[in-house]
C-alpha positions in Angstrom: 4.5 4.5 -28.3 4.3 1.0 -29.9 2.6 -2.0 -28.2 5.2 -4.2 -26.6 7.4 -1.5 -25.2 7.6 -1.7 -21.4 4.9 0.6 -19.8 3.7 2.0 -23.1 0.7 3.4 -21.2 2.2 3.8 -17.8 5.5 2.6 -16.2 5.5 2.7 -12.4 8.7 2.7 -10.5 8.0 1.0 -7.1 10.3 1.2 -4.1 9.7 -1.9 -1.9 11.0 -1.8 1.7 12.1 -5.5 1.4 13.0 -7.9 -1.4 9.9 -7.9 -3.7 7.2 -10.3 -2.7 6.6 -12.5 -5.8 2.9 -12.6 -5.3 2.8 -8.8 -5.4 4.2 -8.7 -8.9 1.9 -11.5 -10.0 -1.2 -9.8 -8.7 -0.2 -6.4 -10.0 -0.2 -7.8 -13.5 -3.5 -9.7 -12.8 -5.2 -6.4 -12.0 -3.7 -3.6 -14.2 -4.8 -3.0 -17.8 -2.6 -3.8 -20.8 0.3 -1.4 -21.3 0.9 -0.8 -17.6 4.1 -2.1 -16.1 6.3 -1.7 -13.1 10.0 -1.8 -12.3 11.0 -2.3 -8.7 13.9 -1.5 -6.4 14.2 -3.2 -3.0 15.5 -1.7 0.3 17.1 -3.4 3.3 14.3 -4.1 5.8 14.6 -7.6 7.2 12.6 -7.0 10.4 10.3 -4.3 11.5 12.6 -2.6 14.0 13.2 1.1 14.1 16.8 0.7 13.1 15.9 -1.2 10.0 13.2 1.3 9.1 15.6 4.2 9.6 18.1 2.6 7.3 15.5 2.0 4.7 14.5 5.7 4.7 18.1 6.6 4.1 18.1 4.5 0.9 14.9 5.8 -0.6 16.2 8.8 -2.5 19.0 6.7 -4.1 16.3 4.1 -5.0 14.2 6.8 -6.7 17.2 8.0 -8.7 17.9 4.4 -9.8 14.3 3.9 -11.0 14.4 7.2 -12.9 17.2 5.8 -15.0 14.8 3.0 -16.1 12.4 5.5 -17.8 9.6 5.1 -15.3 6.8 7.7 -15.3 6.4 8.1 -11.6 7.8 6.8 -8.3 5.7 4.9 -5.8 7.1 4.3 -2.3 5.6 1.2 -0.8 5.5 0.5 3.0 3.8 2.5 5.8 5.9 1.5 8.9 8.9 3.7 7.9 6.7 6.7 7.2 4.7 6.5 10.5 7.9 6.0 12.3 8.8 9.6 11.5 5.4 11.0 12.4 2.6 13.2 11.0 3.4 14.8 7.7 6.3 12.7 6.8 4.5 11.0 4.0 4.2 14.4 2.1 7.8 15.3 3.0 9.1 12.0 1.7 7.1 12.4 -1.5 8.7 15.7 -2.1 12.2 14.3 -1.4 11.7 11.4 -3.8 10.3 13.6 -6.5 13.2 16.0 -6.3 15.7 13.0 -6.3 14.1 11.4 -9.4 12.8 14.5 -11.2 9.4 12.7 -11.4 6.1 12.7 -9.6 6.2 10.6 -6.4 3.5 9.0 -4.3 3.9 7.5 -0.9 1.9 4.5 0.4 0.5 6.5 3.3 -0.6 9.4 1.2 -2.3 7.1 -1.4 -4.1 5.2 1.3 -5.4 8.4 2.9 -6.4 9.8 -0.5 -8.3 6.6 -1.2 -10.1 6.6 2.2 -11.2 10.2 1.7 -12.3 9.6 -1.9 -14.4 6.6 -0.7 -15.7 8.7 2.3 -14.3 6.3 4.9 -14.1 8.0 8.2 -14.0 5.0 10.5 -12.2 1.7 9.8 -11.2 -1.6 11.2 -7.5 -2.3 10.7 -5.8 -5.7 10.4 -2.0 -6.1 10.2 0.7 -8.7 10.7 2.8 -6.0 12.5 3.6 -5.6 16.2 1.2 -3.4 18.1 3.5 -0.4 18.4 3.4 0.0 14.6 -0.4 -0.3 14.6 -0.4 2.4 17.3 1.6 4.7 15.1 -0.7 4.1 12.2 -3.7 4.9 14.4 -2.1 8.2 15.5 -1.1 9.2 12.0 -4.6 8.5 10.6 -6.3 10.2 13.6 -4.4 13.4 12.7 -5.9 13.1 9.3 -9.4 12.8 10.8 -9.7 9.1 10.1 -10.5 6.9 13.0 -9.4 3.3 13.5 -12.2 1.9 15.7 -10.8 -1.6 16.1 -7.4 -3.1 15.2 -5.6 -6.4 15.3 -1.8 -6.8 15.2 -0.5 -10.3 14.8 2.8 -9.3 16.4 5.2 -10.6 13.7 8.6 -8.8 13.5 10.4 -10.6 10.7 9.3 -10.1 7.1 10.1 -13.7 6.2 7.6 -14.9 8.9 4.9 -12.5 7.5 5.3 -14.1 4.1 4.8 -17.6 5.5 1.3 -16.8 6.6 -1.3 -18.6 4.5 -3.3 -16.3 2.3 -6.6 -16.9 4.1 -5.2 -15.5 7.3 -5.5 -12.0 6.0 -9.2 -12.6 5.2 -10.0 -14.2 8.6 -8.2 -11.6 10.7 -9.7 -8.7 8.8 -13.2 -10.1 9.0 -12.9 -10.8 12.7 -11.5 -7.4 13.4 -14.3 -5.7 11.5 -17.1 -7.8 13.1 -15.7 -7.2 16.6 -15.7 -3.4 16.3 -18.1 -1.7 18.8 -20.0 -0.1 16.0 -20.0 -0.9 12.3 -17.0 0.8 10.7 -17.2 2.4 7.2 -14.5 0.1 5.9 -11.4 -2.0 6.4 -7.8 -1.0 6.1 -5.1 -3.7 5.5 -1.5 -2.5 5.1 1.6 -4.6 4.4 2.6 -6.2 1.1 4.0 -9.3 2.5 0.8 -11.2 3.4 -2.6 -11.9 1.9 -3.8 -11.4 -1.6 -5.6 -8.7 -3.7 -8.3 -11.4 -4.3 -9.3 -11.1 -0.6 -10.6 -7.6 -1.2 -13.6 -8.6 -3.2 -14.4 -11.4 -0.9 -14.4 -9.2 2.2 -16.4 -6.4 0.5 -19.1 -8.9 -0.7 -19.3 -10.8 2.6 -19.4 -7.8 4.9 -21.0 -5.2 2.6 -18.1 -2.8 3.2 -15.2 -1.1 1.4 -11.6 -2.4 1.7 -8.4 -0.3 1.3 -5.1 -2.3 1.1 -1.6 -1.3 0.1 -2.1 -3.0 -3.3 -5.4 -1.5 -4.5 -4.3 1.9 -3.2 -1.0 1.7 -5.1 -2.7 0.7 -8.4 -5.6 3.2 -7.9 -3.3 6.2 -7.1 -0.7 5.3 -9.8 -3.3 5.0 -12.6 -5.0 8.2 -11.6 -1.7 10.1 -11.5 -0.8 8.5 -14.8 -4.2 9.3 -16.4 -4.9 5.7 -17.3 -8.7 5.5 -17.3 -11.1 2.6 -17.0 -12.8 0.6 -14.3 -11.1 -2.5 -13.1 -13.5 -5.2 -11.9 -13.0 -8.2 -9.6 -10.7 -6.5 -7.1 -13.1 -4.4 -5.1 -14.8 -1.0 -5.2 -11.7 1.2 -5.3 -10.4 -0.1 -8.5 -13.9 -0.4 -10.0 -14.2 3.4 -9.4 -11.4 4.3 -11.8 
């Protein structure tokens, strides 16, 4: 392919659970190498209620088909609350459904996070989220079934996505740091889900300050997509996971 064509090395089709957070697009392009692009489709979640999450799941296969018509190379489903709402194994089931709908490889947020944790040999983690506690509890149960233990967690208790996006960027750093330091024993790493808060730039800060490894929705998305798309080369400045490519 010629330089200048969208995604001439890799074109990722991303299903976002909400209208796309502008910072997510900006930071994706700050991190990925030249020739990697994404096209997005947004679903209908306005608040993190079970009804909204169920409605979002209903729209995912349609979204995958829509992305396939834009010549993407793979489908990435972003957002863990709808997946853990359905329980253990749903991440793999959903990936299969999206792949069949689009006729393309598909990755879910939950499966990419678990793959990243296993690759980095993270068995115990502190988890910081803006969610309500019931979503954290589901995440803890889902990961426990995968032999990954959340030893300490913080949920800020926010229900509406617009309120999550209003959080100052440093809140992610301070909440994750406090959660990690308050764990009864030192965890292997930190897990930070949710694309509506924080910044990919917090990853390197947390890893250097705490001498740990951080997995977020964003670095897991980039890492898993580039690996699946066979785009090689370490990415520096955004933490250990991307540096390992």
